[in-house]
C-alpha positions in Angstrom: 74.7 114.0 9.5 78.0 112.2 8.9 81.1 112.2 11.0 82.2 115.7 10.8 85.6 117.4 9.5 87.4 120.1 11.1 85.6 123.2 9.4 82.5 121.5 10.8 83.2 121.5 13.7 85.1 124.8 14.1 81.7 126.4 12.5 80.0 125.0 14.9 81.8 126.8 17.7 80.4 130.3 16.8 77.2 130.2 19.1 77.8 133.3 21.5 78.7 131.0 24.5 80.3 133.0 27.6 84.1 132.2 28.3 86.1 134.3 30.3 90.1 134.2 30.7 91.6 136.1 32.9 89.3 139.5 33.4 88.1 139.2 29.6 85.2 137.5 28.0 86.5 136.3 24.6 84.9 135.1 21.4 86.9 132.1 21.3 86.4 131.9 17.4 88.9 134.9 17.1 90.7 135.1 19.8 94.5 134.4 19.3 95.0 132.4 22.7 93.0 129.6 22.0 93.2 129.3 18.2 96.1 126.8 18.1 94.1 124.5 20.5 90.7 124.4 18.4 93.0 123.8 15.4 94.7 120.9 17.2 90.8 119.7 17.7 90.0 120.4 14.4 92.5 117.9 13.5 91.5 115.0 15.4 88.2 115.2 12.9 90.0 115.3 10.0 92.1 112.7 11.7 89.0 110.4 11.8 88.4 110.7 8.4 91.8 110.2 7.2 91.7 106.6 9.3 88.0 105.8 8.5 88.8 102.2 8.2 89.7 102.2 11.9 87.6 105.2 13.4 84.4 105.4 11.5 81.5 102.8 11.2 77.6 103.0 10.0 75.3 105.0 12.1 71.8 103.5 12.9 70.2 106.5 10.8 72.2 106.4 8.2 75.7 108.1 7.6 79.0 107.4 9.3 79.6 107.6 13.0 82.6 107.7 15.4 83.0 103.8 16.7 83.4 105.3 20.6 79.4 105.6 19.7 78.6 101.8 19.2 77.2 100.1 22.1 78.9 97.2 23.2 77.3 93.8 23.0 79.6 91.6 22.3 83.5 90.2 22.6 83.8 91.8 19.0 82.6 95.3 19.9 84.7 95.2 22.4 87.7 94.3 19.5 86.2 97.0 17.3 86.6 99.5 19.8 90.2 98.9 20.8 90.9 99.3 17.6 89.4 102.6 17.4 90.8 103.9 20.6 94.2 102.9 19.9 94.0 104.9 16.2 92.3 108.0 17.8 94.8 108.1 20.8 97.5 107.8 18.3 96.7 111.1 16.5 98.4 113.3 20.1 100.6 109.8 20.8 98.0 109.9 23.6 98.7 113.1 24.9 94.8 114.7 24.3 93.3 113.1 27.3 89.9 114.8 26.5 89.4 113.6 22.9 85.6 113.4 22.0 85.9 109.7 22.4 86.3 109.8 25.6 82.5 111.0 27.0 81.0 109.2 23.4 82.3 106.3 25.2 80.8 107.2 28.5 77.4 108.1 27.5 77.2 104.7 25.0 78.0 103.1 28.7 74.9 104.7 30.1 72.8 104.4 27.0 73.9 100.8 27.3 72.2 99.9 30.6 69.1 100.5 30.4 68.0 97.7 33.0 69.6 100.2 35.5 66.8 102.9 34.7 64.2 100.1 34.4 64.7 98.3 37.8 65.8 101.4 39.6 63.7 104.1 38.3 61.7 105.5 35.2 62.7 103.9 32.2 61.8 107.3 30.3 64.7 108.8 32.0 66.4 106.0 30.1 64.6 106.9 27.0 65.6 110.7 27.2 69.5 109.7 27.4 69.2 107.4 24.2 67.7 110.5 22.1 70.0 112.2 23.6 72.7 109.9 22.2 71.2 109.8 18.9 71.5 113.5 18.7 75.1 113.4 19.5 75.8 110.8 16.9 73.8 112.8 14.0 75.3 116.1 15.0 78.8 114.4 15.6 79.1 116.9 18.7 81.9 117.1 21.2 81.3 116.2 24.5 82.8 117.0 27.2 81.9 116.1 31.2 82.0 118.4 34.4 81.2 116.0 37.4 83.5 116.5 40.2 81.8 118.6 43.0 83.1 122.0 44.2 84.0 121.1 47.2 86.2 123.7 48.2 86.3 123.2 52.0 87.9 119.4 52.7 87.3 119.4 56.1 83.7 119.0 55.7 81.6 116.8 53.9 81.2 117.5 49.9 77.7 119.0 50.6 78.3 120.9 54.2 78.7 123.9 55.1 80.6 126.6 52.4 80.6 123.6 49.7 76.6 122.7 49.9 75.9 126.6 48.1 79.2 126.0 45.7 78.5 122.5 44.0 75.8 122.1 41.3 72.3 121.3 42.4 68.6 121.8 41.4 67.2 125.1 43.2 63.7 125.1 40.9 61.2 122.9 39.1 59.4 124.6 36.2 57.1 123.2 33.6 59.8 124.1 31.0 62.9 121.9 33.0 65.2 121.6 36.1 66.8 125.1 37.1 70.1 124.4 38.3 73.0 126.6 40.5 76.1 126.2 41.5 79.6 125.2 40.0 81.4 122.3 38.5 85.3 121.2 38.6 87.0 120.5 36.2 85.6 120.8 32.3 88.6 119.9 30.3 88.2 120.5 26.6 85.2 122.4 28.1 85.1 126.1 26.4 85.9 124.6 23.0 83.5 121.6 23.4 79.8 121.4 22.1 78.0 120.2 24.9 78.5 119.4 28.4 77.2 116.0 29.7 77.0 116.2 34.1 76.9 112.6 35.1 77.2 110.5 38.3 80.9 110.3 39.8 81.2 109.2 43.6 78.2 108.1 45.2 75.7 110.8 46.8 73.8 109.9 50.4 70.5 110.2 51.8 69.4 113.6 51.8 71.7 115.2 49.4 69.0 114.4 46.8 69.4 117.9 45.0 72.7 117.3 44.2 72.1 114.1 42.3 71.3 115.1 38.9 72.6 114.3 35.6 71.9 115.9 32.3 73.3 117.4 29.0 73.5 121.1 27.8 74.8 123.1 24.9 77.9 125.1 26.2 76.4 128.1 24.7 73.4 128.2 27.3 72.6 131.2 29.1 73.7 131.1 32.4 77.0 128.9 31.8 79.9 130.6 32.5 83.6 129.4 31.9 86.3 130.3 33.3 89.6 129.4 31.9 92.8 128.5 33.0 96.0 130.0 31.9 96.8 128.9 28.2 99.4 127.1 28.1 99.9 127.0 23.9 102.4 128.5 22.3 102.6 130.6 19.2 105.5 128.2 17.8 106.1 126.2 15.1 104.9 122.4 15.5 108.5 121.0 14.8 109.9 123.0 18.0 106.8 122.3 20.3 105.1 119.5 18.5 102.4 119.3 21.6 102.1 122.8 23.0 101.7 124.3 19.6 98.5 121.9 19.0 97.3 119.8 21.7 96.4 122.5 25.0 92.7 121.0 25.6 92.2 124.0 27.7 90.6 123.4 31.4 87.8 125.7 32.6 85.7 126.0 36.1 81.8 125.7 34.7 79.9 127.8 36.5 76.0 127.4 36.3 73.8 130.2 37.3 70.2 129.4 37.3 70.3 127.3 34.2 67.4 126.2 32.8 67.9 122.7 31.5 64.9 121.1 29.2 63.1 118.3 30.7 64.2 116.0 27.7 67.9 116.8 28.8 67.4 115.6 31.8 68.3 112.1 32.5 68.3 112.3 36.4 66.4 114.2 38.9 67.5 112.9 42.5 67.2 109.5 42.3 69.9 108.0 44.4 69.0 104.5 43.5 69.9 105.4 39.4 72.6 108.1 40.3 74.9 105.7 43.1 74.7 102.9 40.5 75.2 104.2 36.8 78.4 105.1 37.1 79.6 101.7 39.1 77.9 100.0 36.7 79.7 101.3 33.8 82.8 103.0 34.5 86.1 100.8 34.6 84.6 97.9 32.3 83.5 100.7 29.5 84.8 104.0 30.1 88.5 102.6 31.4 89.2 100.5 28.0 89.5 104.3 26.3 91.7 105.7 29.1 93.7 102.1 29.3 94.6 102.1 25.6 95.4 106.1 25.3 97.7 105.6 28.3 99.5 102.5 26.3 99.7 104.5 23.6 101.4 107.4 25.5 103.6 104.8 27.2 104.7 103.7 24.0 105.7 107.0 22.4 107.5 107.8 25.7 109.5 104.7 25.3 110.5 105.4 21.7 111.3 108.8 22.6 113.7 107.8 25.5 115.2 105.3 23.0 116.0 108.4 20.3 117.5 110.3 23.8 119.9 108.1 25.1 121.1 107.6 21.1 122.0 111.2 20.5 123.5 111.3 24.1 125.7 108.1 23.4 124.5 106.4 26.5 122.0 103.9 25.2 124.6 100.8 25.6 125.0 101.8 29.6 123.7 99.7 32.2 122.1 102.6 33.7 120.3 103.9 30.9 119.4 100.5 29.5 117.8 99.8 33.4 115.4 103.5 33.0 114.9 102.6 29.7 113.5 99.1 30.3 111.7 100.4 33.3 109.0 102.4 30.5 108.8 99.2 28.7 107.6 97.4 31.4 105.2 99.8 32.2 104.2 99.5 28.4 104.1 95.6 28.9 102.3 95.3 31.7 99.5 97.7 30.6 99.0 95.9 27.5 98.7 92.4 29.4 95.9 94.2 31.7 94.0 95.8 28.8 94.2 92.8 26.7 93.4 90.4 29.6 90.3 92.9 30.5 89.4 92.8 27.0 89.3 89.1 26.5 87.7 88.0 30.0 85.0 91.3 28.6 81.4 89.8 29.7 77.6 91.0 29.8 77.5 93.3 32.9 74.1 93.9 32.8 70.9 94.2 30.4 73.5 93.2 27.8 76.0 95.6 28.2 79.3 94.0 27.2 82.3 95.6 29.1 85.6 95.0 29.6 86.6 92.7 32.9 87.1 95.0 35.9 90.3 94.0 36.8 91.1 97.3 34.1 90.5 99.1 37.3 93.7 98.4 38.3 95.4 100.2 35.9 93.6 103.6 37.4 95.7 103.0 40.8 99.2 102.8 38.8 98.9 104.9 35.9 99.4 107.9 37.5 102.5 106.9 39.3 103.6 105.9 36.3 103.2 108.8 34.0 104.8 111.1 37.1 107.6 108.5 36.8 108.5 108.4 33.0 108.6 112.3 33.4 111.1 111.5 35.9 113.2 109.5 33.8 112.5 111.8 30.7 114.6 114.5 33.0 116.9 112.1 34.1 118.1 111.3 30.7 118.0 114.8 29.0 119.5 116.7 31.7 121.2 120.0 30.3 120.1 118.6 27.0 116.8 119.7 27.3 117.8 123.3 27.6 120.1 123.3 24.6 117.6 123.2 22.4 118.2 125.5 19.1 114.9 126.3 16.9 114.3 124.7 13.8 114.5 128.4 12.2 118.2 128.3 13.7 119.6 126.4 11.5 118.5 128.2 8.7 120.4 131.4 9.8 123.2 132.2 7.6 125.3 133.4 10.9 124.1 131.2 13.6 123.1 127.7 11.6 126.8 126.6 11.0 127.9 127.5 14.9 125.0 125.0 16.3 125.7 122.7 13.4 129.0 122.2 14.7 128.7 122.3 18.6 125.9 121.2 19.1 125.3 117.7 17.1 124.0 114.6 18.5 126.4 111.5 19.1 126.7 108.5 16.8 126.1 110.6 13.6 123.0 112.2 14.4 122.6 115.4 13.3 122.2 118.7 15.3 118.5 119.5 13.8 117.5 115.3 15.0 119.2 116.3 18.2 117.5 119.8 18.7 114.0 118.0 17.1 114.8 115.0 20.4 115.3 117.3 23.0 112.7 120.0 22.2 109.9 117.2 21.9 111.2 115.7 25.0 110.9 118.9 27.0 107.3 119.4 25.5 106.2 116.0 26.9 107.6 116.8 30.2 108.9 119.7 31.2 106.8 123.1 29.6 104.1 124.3 31.1 101.7 121.8 29.3 103.8 119.3 29.7 103.4 120.0 33.6 100.2 120.6 33.3 99.3 116.8 31.6 101.1 115.3 34.4 98.8 116.7 36.7 96.0 115.5 34.4 97.3 112.1 34.6 97.5 112.3 38.1 94.2 113.1 38.9 91.6 112.6 35.8 90.3 109.3 37.2 90.5 110.7 40.8 93.2 110.2 43.4 95.3 106.9 43.6 94.5 106.9 47.2 90.2 106.8 46.3 90.6 104.3 43.5 93.2 101.9 45.4 90.6 101.9 48.3 87.5 101.5 45.5 89.6 98.3 44.6 90.0 97.0 47.8 86.3 97.6 48.8 85.8 95.4 45.9 87.5 92.4 46.6 86.1 92.7 50.2 82.8 92.7 48.7 83.0 89.6 46.3 85.1 87.5 48.8 88.4 87.5 47.7 89.9 86.2 50.8 90.2 83.1 52.7 94.0 82.5 52.0 95.2 83.1 55.3 93.1 80.9 56.9 93.2 78.0 54.0 97.1 77.9 54.8 96.4 76.5 58.6 93.3 74.8 57.6 95.9 72.6 55.2 98.1 72.3 57.9 95.0 70.9 60.5 95.9 73.9 62.7 92.3 74.8 64.4 91.5 78.6 64.2 93.0 80.3 66.9 90.2 81.0 69.9 88.4 78.3 68.6 86.2 76.3 71.4 88.7 73.7 72.8 86.7 70.9 74.8 87.4 71.4 78.5 88.0 68.7 80.6 84.6 68.3 83.2 84.7 69.3 86.5 83.7 66.2 88.9 82.3 66.5 92.2 84.0 65.2 95.3 
């Protein structure tokens, strides 16, 4: 099967999955609260055909597949992926964080590291994983992940106390497969994806092997329960709410109530050696190429949007405004430079898997801060203008239209309609319910900043990236403090 269209994607959702919104079990194919979210994701599948030259490539078994399925084996593959990631991000100007190419890239990275399974486990699990990727390619399935442990009580370990019973774990093994029970947080896109891919995130210690599991199952699998947050989608024209009218990905807690996972869909079963190495051996160089490219697209849009805001208020020549605009542009330039450097320095990470240099992980520690700061700048530049924005329809009203045209124009000859469009877009980006959700998403979707920084520090220490301090004194010929100094020999009288 070739890459799907939006119509085909929507048809695949009619599978009887158990999805809850509030206290109501809903049919996602007919419920109005998710209709626009589904349409927005359907548009992504159509978009890949509209830009096939950038996004699609021949599939191994015939037809066309999304480039995100490519197993990167060379610098040319890294460049090919960059083009595809950039193009796909432009569908939502980076506002959709969990488009299917995200988890496609994760899966491709795991498949590319067969060497980990061969060295530390049983290659049969990798055979299953590779076969699963072919299923995903053949069906052009929309995957999402759910990998965060349900550690509600932060005063104890992730698998201690109440957390042990809450978090997903293996509770039985049968002739047909594993039986798993527990919850995972948080499945962005979960209710409207085709399948869930559960895979390693943070390392697991010996003794907690029941939680060290990786598998993939359809969202419609019996016992899989998706509990949605409140929808942030709005029933408005796209011109008035360009993001909230289309791009609410919907997040859900996924509960597994004694779910049977067939053996051919089990990829890790208690093997800590594989579980603890797979994410570290793929995540930064592989997955973060997609996330960083998307972030660059979003920063580019934010910068241009803020320039339009400054022009509409006539503040674009003021030094304080230029400083704010330059701040966003500096984030964009740094992000682009890091991505470019990491791609140029891409290499074989093992087993022929060609990923970006690990330096790209530095963006994981900075992007959450930058994205929150961008939203703050939008609110600073926009001020009350963000709240004084007639709808597009208001301009067509015989009584109201002339009034808002007269009293709410933009500066420098910008029409009232264009001014309203600019500031409505800015509000939807940074201030609406969806904008606030997206800021939270940017803060935590790759883990907390503190954890990311700590990981970078440990990587530096492990690689021996030290010595500058001692080198300073060594160059000056000064011995180390506390080093042994020859003492005079005592002479007996």
